[in-house]
C-alpha positions as CSV (number, residue, x, y, z in Angstrom):
1,X,0.0,0.0,0.0
2,X,2.8,2.4,0.9
3,X,4.5,1.6,-2.4
4,X,1.3,2.4,-4.3
5,X,0.9,5.7,-2.4
6,X,4.6,6.5,-3.1
7,X,4.2,5.9,-6.8
8,X,1.0,7.9,-6.9
9,X,2.7,10.8,-5.1
10,X,5.6,10.7,-7.7
11,X,3.1,10.8,-10.6
12,X,0.9,13.5,-9.1
13,X,3.1,16.5,-10.0
14,X,3.1,15.4,-13.7
15,X,-0.7,15.0,-13.7
16,X,-1.3,18.4,-12.1
17,X,0.9,20.1,-14.7
18,X,-0.2,18.1,-17.7
19,X,-1.8,20.9,-19.5
20,X,1.1,23.3,-18.9
21,X,3.6,20.5,-19.8
22,X,1.7,19.8,-23.0
23,X,1.6,23.5,-24.0
24,X,5.4,24.1,-23.4
25,X,6.2,20.9,-25.3
26,X,4.0,22.0,-28.2
27,X,5.5,25.5,-28.2
28,X,9.1,24.3,-28.0
29,X,8.5,21.8,-30.8
30,X,7.0,24.6,-33.0
31,X,9.8,27.1,-32.5
32,X,12.6,24.5,-32.7
33,X,11.4,22.9,-35.9
34,X,11.0,26.4,-37.4
35,X,14.8,26.3,-37.9
36,X,14.3,23.5,-40.4
37,X,12.0,25.5,-42.6
38,X,13.3,29.1,-42.3
39,X,15.8,28.7,-45.2
40,X,13.1,27.6,-47.7
41,X,12.1,31.3,-48.5
42,X,15.8,32.3,-48.2
43,X,17.2,30.0,-50.9
44,X,16.9,32.6,-53.6
45,X,18.5,35.2,-51.3
46,X,21.4,32.9,-50.6
47,X,21.7,32.1,-54.3
48,X,22.0,35.8,-55.2
49,X,24.1,36.8,-52.2
50,X,26.7,34.1,-52.6
51,X,26.4,33.5,-56.4
52,X,25.1,30.0,-56.1
53,X,22.9,27.7,-58.2
54,X,19.5,26.7,-56.8
55,X,20.7,23.2,-56.0
56,X,23.7,24.6,-54.1
57,X,21.5,27.0,-52.1
58,X,19.2,24.1,-51.2
59,X,22.0,22.6,-49.0
60,X,21.3,25.4,-46.5
61,X,18.2,23.4,-45.6
62,X,19.4,19.8,-46.1
63,X,22.6,20.3,-44.1
64,X,20.4,21.1,-41.1
65,X,18.1,18.1,-41.8
66,X,20.9,15.6,-42.1
67,X,22.5,16.8,-38.8
68,X,19.2,16.8,-37.1
69,X,18.4,13.3,-38.2
70,X,21.8,12.0,-37.0
71,X,21.3,13.9,-33.7
72,X,18.0,12.2,-33.1
73,X,19.9,8.9,-32.7
74,X,22.7,10.3,-30.5
75,X,20.6,12.4,-28.2
76,X,18.0,9.6,-27.8
77,X,20.7,7.5,-26.2
78,X,22.1,10.4,-24.2
79,X,18.7,11.3,-22.8
80,X,18.3,7.7,-21.5
81,X,21.5,8.1,-19.6
82,X,21.3,11.7,-18.3
83,X,17.6,12.5,-18.2
84,X,15.3,13.8,-20.9
85,X,14.4,17.2,-19.4
86,X,18.1,17.9,-18.8
87,X,19.0,17.1,-22.4
88,X,16.2,19.2,-23.7
89,X,17.0,22.3,-21.6
90,X,20.8,22.2,-22.2
91,X,20.2,21.5,-25.9
92,X,17.8,24.4,-26.3
93,X,20.2,26.8,-24.7
94,X,23.0,25.7,-27.0
95,X,20.6,26.1,-30.0
96,X,20.0,29.7,-29.0
97,X,23.7,30.4,-29.1
98,X,24.4,28.7,-32.4
99,X,21.4,30.3,-34.0
100,X,22.7,33.8,-33.0
101,X,26.2,33.0,-34.5
102,X,24.6,32.0,-37.8
103,X,23.3,35.6,-38.1
104,X,27.0,36.8,-37.9
105,X,28.3,34.6,-40.8
106,X,29.6,36.3,-44.0
107,X,30.2,33.2,-46.2
108,X,28.0,30.3,-47.4
109,X,30.6,27.7,-46.2
110,X,30.4,29.1,-42.7
111,X,26.6,29.1,-42.9
112,X,26.5,25.4,-43.9
113,X,28.8,24.4,-41.1
114,X,26.8,26.3,-38.5
115,X,23.5,25.0,-40.0
116,X,24.9,21.5,-39.4
117,X,25.7,22.3,-35.8
118,X,22.3,24.0,-35.4
119,X,20.5,20.9,-36.7
120,X,22.5,18.7,-34.2
121,X,21.5,20.9,-31.3
122,X,17.9,21.1,-32.4
123,X,17.8,17.3,-32.3
124,X,18.0,17.5,-28.5
125,X,14.3,18.2,-28.4
126,X,12.1,16.3,-30.9
127,X,12.9,12.6,-30.3
128,X,13.6,13.2,-26.6
129,X,10.2,15.0,-26.2
130,X,8.3,12.2,-27.9
131,X,10.0,9.6,-25.6
132,X,9.3,11.9,-22.6
133,X,5.6,11.8,-23.4
134,X,5.7,8.0,-23.6
135,X,7.3,7.8,-20.1
136,X,5.6,10.6,-18.2
137,X,2.1,11.0,-19.6
138,X,-0.9,8.8,-18.7
139,X,-1.7,6.1,-21.4
140,X,-5.1,7.7,-22.3
141,X,-3.3,11.1,-23.0
142,X,-0.3,9.8,-25.0
143,X,-1.8,9.7,-28.5
144,X,-3.6,13.0,-28.1
145,X,-0.4,14.7,-26.7
146,X,1.7,13.3,-29.5
147,X,-0.9,14.7,-31.9
148,X,-0.6,18.1,-30.3
149,X,3.2,18.1,-30.3
150,X,3.2,16.8,-33.9
151,X,0.9,19.7,-34.9
152,X,3.6,22.0,-33.5
153,X,6.2,20.2,-35.7
154,X,4.0,20.6,-38.8
155,X,2.8,24.2,-38.1
156,X,6.5,25.1,-37.9
157,X,6.7,24.1,-41.5
158,X,4.5,27.0,-42.4
159,X,5.1,29.5,-39.5
160,X,8.9,29.2,-40.0
161,X,8.6,30.1,-43.7
162,X,6.2,33.0,-42.9
163,X,8.3,34.5,-40.2
164,X,11.4,34.1,-42.3
165,X,9.8,35.8,-45.3
166,X,8.4,38.7,-43.2
167,X,11.6,39.4,-41.3
168,X,13.8,39.1,-44.4
169,X,11.6,41.5,-46.4
170,X,11.6,44.0,-43.6
171,X,15.2,43.8,-42.5
172,X,17.6,41.1,-43.9
173,X,18.2,37.4,-43.7
174,X,20.6,37.7,-40.7
175,X,17.8,39.2,-38.6
176,X,15.8,35.9,-39.0
177,X,18.4,34.0,-37.0
178,X,18.8,36.8,-34.3
179,X,15.0,36.7,-33.8
180,X,14.9,32.9,-33.3
181,X,17.9,33.0,-31.0
182,X,16.0,35.2,-28.6
183,X,12.9,33.0,-28.9
184,X,15.0,29.9,-28.0
185,X,16.6,31.6,-25.0
186,X,13.2,32.6,-23.6
187,X,11.7,29.2,-24.3
188,X,14.7,27.5,-22.5
189,X,13.7,29.4,-19.3
190,X,10.1,28.4,-19.5
191,X,10.9,24.8,-20.4
192,X,13.2,24.6,-17.3
193,X,10.5,26.1,-15.0
194,X,7.4,24.3,-16.2
195,X,8.4,20.8,-17.3
196,X,8.5,18.1,-14.5
197,X,11.8,16.2,-14.2
198,X,11.8,12.6,-15.5
199,X,13.3,9.8,-13.5
200,X,16.3,7.9,-14.9
201,X,16.0,4.2,-14.8
202,X,19.0,2.3,-13.4
203,X,19.3,0.1,-16.4
204,X,19.6,3.2,-18.7
205,X,22.8,4.4,-17.0
206,X,25.1,2.3,-19.2
207,X,25.0,4.3,-22.5
208,X,26.7,1.6,-24.5
209,X,24.0,-0.9,-23.6
210,X,21.4,1.7,-24.8
211,X,23.3,2.2,-28.1
212,X,23.3,-1.5,-28.8
213,X,19.5,-1.5,-28.7
214,X,19.3,0.8,-31.7
215,X,19.5,-2.3,-33.9
216,X,16.2,-3.6,-32.6
217,X,13.9,-1.5,-34.9
218,X,15.7,-3.0,-37.9
219,X,14.9,-6.6,-36.8
220,X,11.1,-6.2,-36.6
221,X,9.3,-6.3,-40.0
222,X,6.5,-3.9,-38.9
223,X,9.0,-1.3,-37.7
224,X,11.1,-1.6,-40.9
225,X,7.9,-0.9,-42.9
226,X,7.0,2.1,-40.6
227,X,10.5,3.5,-41.1
228,X,10.1,3.1,-44.9
229,X,6.9,5.1,-44.8
230,X,8.6,7.7,-42.5
231,X,11.2,8.5,-45.2
232,X,8.5,9.8,-47.6
233,X,6.3,11.6,-45.1
234,X,8.4,14.7,-44.4
235,X,10.2,14.3,-47.7
236,X,6.9,15.0,-49.5
237,X,6.0,17.8,-47.0
238,X,9.2,19.8,-47.2
239,X,9.6,19.0,-50.9
240,X,6.1,20.2,-51.7
241,X,6.7,23.6,-50.1
242,X,10.1,23.9,-51.8
243,X,8.4,23.2,-55.2
244,X,5.3,25.3,-54.5
245,X,7.0,28.7,-54.4
246,X,8.7,27.9,-57.7
247,X,5.4,26.7,-59.2
248,X,3.4,29.8,-58.2
249,X,6.1,32.1,-59.6
250,X,6.5,30.2,-62.9
251,X,2.8,29.6,-63.5
252,X,1.1,32.6,-62.0
253,X,4.0,35.0,-61.7
254,X,3.5,35.4,-58.0
255,X,5.9,37.6,-56.1
256,X,7.3,36.7,-52.6
257,X,4.4,38.4,-50.8
258,X,1.8,36.5,-52.8
259,X,3.6,33.2,-52.2
260,X,3.7,34.2,-48.5
261,X,-0.1,34.3,-48.4
262,X,-0.5,30.9,-50.1
263,X,1.8,29.3,-47.7
264,X,0.0,30.9,-44.8
265,X,-3.3,29.3,-45.8
266,X,-1.7,25.9,-45.2
267,X,-2.0,26.5,-41.5
268,X,-5.7,25.6,-41.8
269,X,-4.6,22.0,-42.7
270,X,-3.0,21.6,-39.3
271,X,-6.3,21.7,-37.3
272,X,-6.8,17.9,-37.4
273,X,-3.5,17.0,-35.9
274,X,-4.4,17.5,-32.2
275,X,-7.6,15.5,-32.8
276,X,-5.8,12.4,-34.2
277,X,-5.9,10.7,-30.8
278,X,-9.7,10.9,-30.7
279,X,-9.9,9.7,-34.3
280,X,-7.7,6.7,-33.5
281,X,-9.8,5.9,-30.4
282,X,-13.0,6.1,-32.4
283,X,-12.1,4.7,-35.8
284,X,-8.9,2.7,-35.2
285,X,-5.3,3.3,-36.3
286,X,-5.7,1.6,-39.7
287,X,-8.6,3.8,-40.9
288,X,-7.1,7.0,-39.6
289,X,-3.6,6.4,-41.1
290,X,-5.1,5.3,-44.5
291,X,-7.4,8.3,-44.6
292,X,-4.5,10.7,-43.9
293,X,-2.3,9.2,-46.6
294,X,-5.2,9.3,-49.1
295,X,-5.9,13.0,-48.4
296,X,-2.2,13.8,-48.9
297,X,-2.0,11.8,-52.1
298,X,-5.2,13.3,-53.6
299,X,-4.0,16.8,-52.7
300,X,-0.7,16.3,-54.4
301,X,-2.1,14.8,-57.6
302,X,-4.7,17.5,-58.0
303,X,-2.1,20.2,-57.5
304,X,-0.1,18.6,-60.3
305,X,-3.1,18.3,-62.7
306,X,-4.9,21.6,-62.1
307,X,-4.1,25.0,-63.6
308,X,-6.6,26.8,-61.4
309,X,-5.1,28.7,-58.5
310,X,-8.0,28.2,-56.0
311,X,-8.0,24.4,-56.6
312,X,-4.2,24.4,-56.0
313,X,-4.6,26.3,-52.8
314,X,-7.5,24.1,-51.6
315,X,-5.5,20.9,-52.5
316,X,-2.5,22.2,-50.6
317,X,-4.7,22.5,-47.5
318,X,-6.0,18.9,-48.1
319,X,-2.4,17.7,-48.5
320,X,-1.4,19.3,-45.2
321,X,-4.5,17.9,-43.5
322,X,-3.4,14.4,-44.6
323,X,0.2,14.9,-43.4
324,X,-1.1,16.4,-40.1
325,X,-3.0,13.1,-39.5
326,X,-0.2,10.8,-40.7
327,X,2.6,12.1,-38.6
328,X,1.1,11.6,-35.1
329,X,-0.6,8.4,-36.2
330,X,2.7,6.9,-37.3
331,X,4.5,8.1,-34.2
332,X,1.9,6.5,-32.0
333,X,2.0,3.3,-34.0
334,X,5.8,3.1,-33.8
335,X,5.5,3.6,-30.0
336,X,3.1,0.7,-29.7
337,X,5.1,-1.6,-31.9
338,X,8.3,-0.7,-30.0
339,X,6.9,-2.2,-26.8
340,X,9.3,-2.0,-23.9
341,X,11.8,-0.3,-26.3
342,X,9.4,2.4,-27.5
343,X,12.0,5.1,-26.8
344,X,14.5,3.4,-29.1
345,X,11.9,2.8,-31.8
346,X,10.7,6.4,-31.6
347,X,14.3,7.8,-31.9
348,X,15.1,5.6,-34.9
349,X,11.8,6.5,-36.6
350,X,12.4,10.3,-35.9
351,X,15.9,9.8,-37.5
352,X,14.3,8.2,-40.6
353,X,11.6,10.9,-40.7
354,X,14.1,13.7,-40.9
355,X,16.4,11.9,-43.4
356,X,13.3,12.3,-45.6
357,X,13.1,16.0,-44.7
358,X,16.8,16.3,-45.8
359,X,16.2,14.7,-49.1
360,X,12.9,16.6,-49.9
361,X,14.3,20.0,-51.0
362,X,17.2,18.4,-52.9
363,X,14.8,16.1,-54.8
364,X,12.4,18.9,-55.5
365,X,15.1,21.2,-56.8
366,X,16.5,18.4,-59.0
367,X,13.1,17.6,-60.4
368,X,12.4,21.3,-61.1
369,X,15.5,21.4,-63.3
370,X,13.6,19.4,-65.9
371,X,11.6,22.6,-66.5
372,X,8.3,21.0,-65.5
373,X,7.0,23.0,-62.5
374,X,4.2,20.6,-61.6
375,X,6.3,17.3,-61.9
376,X,7.4,17.4,-58.2
377,X,3.8,17.1,-57.1
378,X,3.3,13.9,-59.1
379,X,6.6,12.4,-57.9
380,X,5.8,13.0,-54.2
381,X,2.3,11.7,-54.8
382,X,3.7,8.5,-56.2
383,X,6.0,8.1,-53.2
384,X,3.2,8.5,-50.7
385,X,1.2,6.0,-52.7
386,X,4.0,3.5,-52.1
387,X,3.7,4.5,-48.4
388,X,-0.1,3.7,-48.5
389,X,0.7,0.3,-49.9
390,X,3.2,-0.4,-47.2
391,X,0.7,0.7,-44.5
392,X,-1.7,-2.0,-45.7
393,X,1.1,-4.6,-45.3
394,X,1.8,-3.3,-41.7
395,X,-1.8,-3.7,-40.6
396,X,-2.0,-7.1,-42.3
397,X,1.1,-8.2,-40.3
398,X,-0.4,-6.7,-37.1
399,X,-3.7,-8.6,-37.5
400,X,-1.8,-11.8,-38.3
401,X,0.4,-11.5,-35.2
402,X,-2.3,-10.0,-33.0
403,X,0.5,-7.9,-31.4
404,X,-1.2,-4.5,-31.4
405,X,-4.8,-3.4,-31.2
406,X,-5.7,-1.4,-34.3
């Protein structure tokens, strides 16, 4: 009885602060992931400032993404050893410093190096936060909370571009990084004050034992398939927005401000992400994931086929709606399939997810060199169609093994 009361008293602070904890995790995820997307509107600025081709300028985004993806694996293991809150707080403080230094750079090579460091420090949050939710939040709140945090990740894809465009047009591109540096510093303080401290399990103190477990997600067929889908999810999301600006300029002769408005409309597609947990409870993981993928696929193909501006805008919202459902659904599914090693499974999946984000702008830029501005939408639509096919295999294997309730 005393043990039960002791456990209850340990969990009570988390439960009392669950709404504040959820909000600070959502906010931190939003502002941290903004750094992934802020360079999308700046690619033309970098190209003209440093006399680069479009494909060379695209590395300003991909360098961040590759480092971020690698950091997801490293800091996932580190957080198991030293504590998740500690890693998130220290990492966010370091991110603030690196982001400020980026604003001081005067060469593209310096910018690329610092963007790589920035991506690595940013990785101290996303995979660690998702594992933190799995450990510290009640089971009935986990999928909903993951949906809320994931909506922050995705909203960052639009907000990051909007803030970057607005600040660059008013001041200069350097000011974008000064602004986010201040935001990260303030967020560090609130994260430290609000977020309850997690407890480190004794078996996680051997970091080498934790690292050895990273092979586990590559031995389970369902997790291998989940990781395969993960590659194309953010690849298509980041790639679509990389291609969209070029498409609107080439087809409708939009200027930067008009492209800004079209990107802003995409925020409406994010409203379903926090509701994903309820959808899963009501309809099941299979139906929700399938619906999300179908929405994203339909949106992309209609964007490629249509020459009407309003249809393209509406389909971009539908596409974002689909991705906003798919991301938290897949994260929740990976956590379930990971079982006792859900932290490892989530870290590996997040690594794969952002490898896709790294490839997205490079692939979009490469396809655009063909001269067909709508071709990227078809390519990304086909990749997500493959993802839809793989999802049916996953659920078939789950039903066969009766390992997870869907």
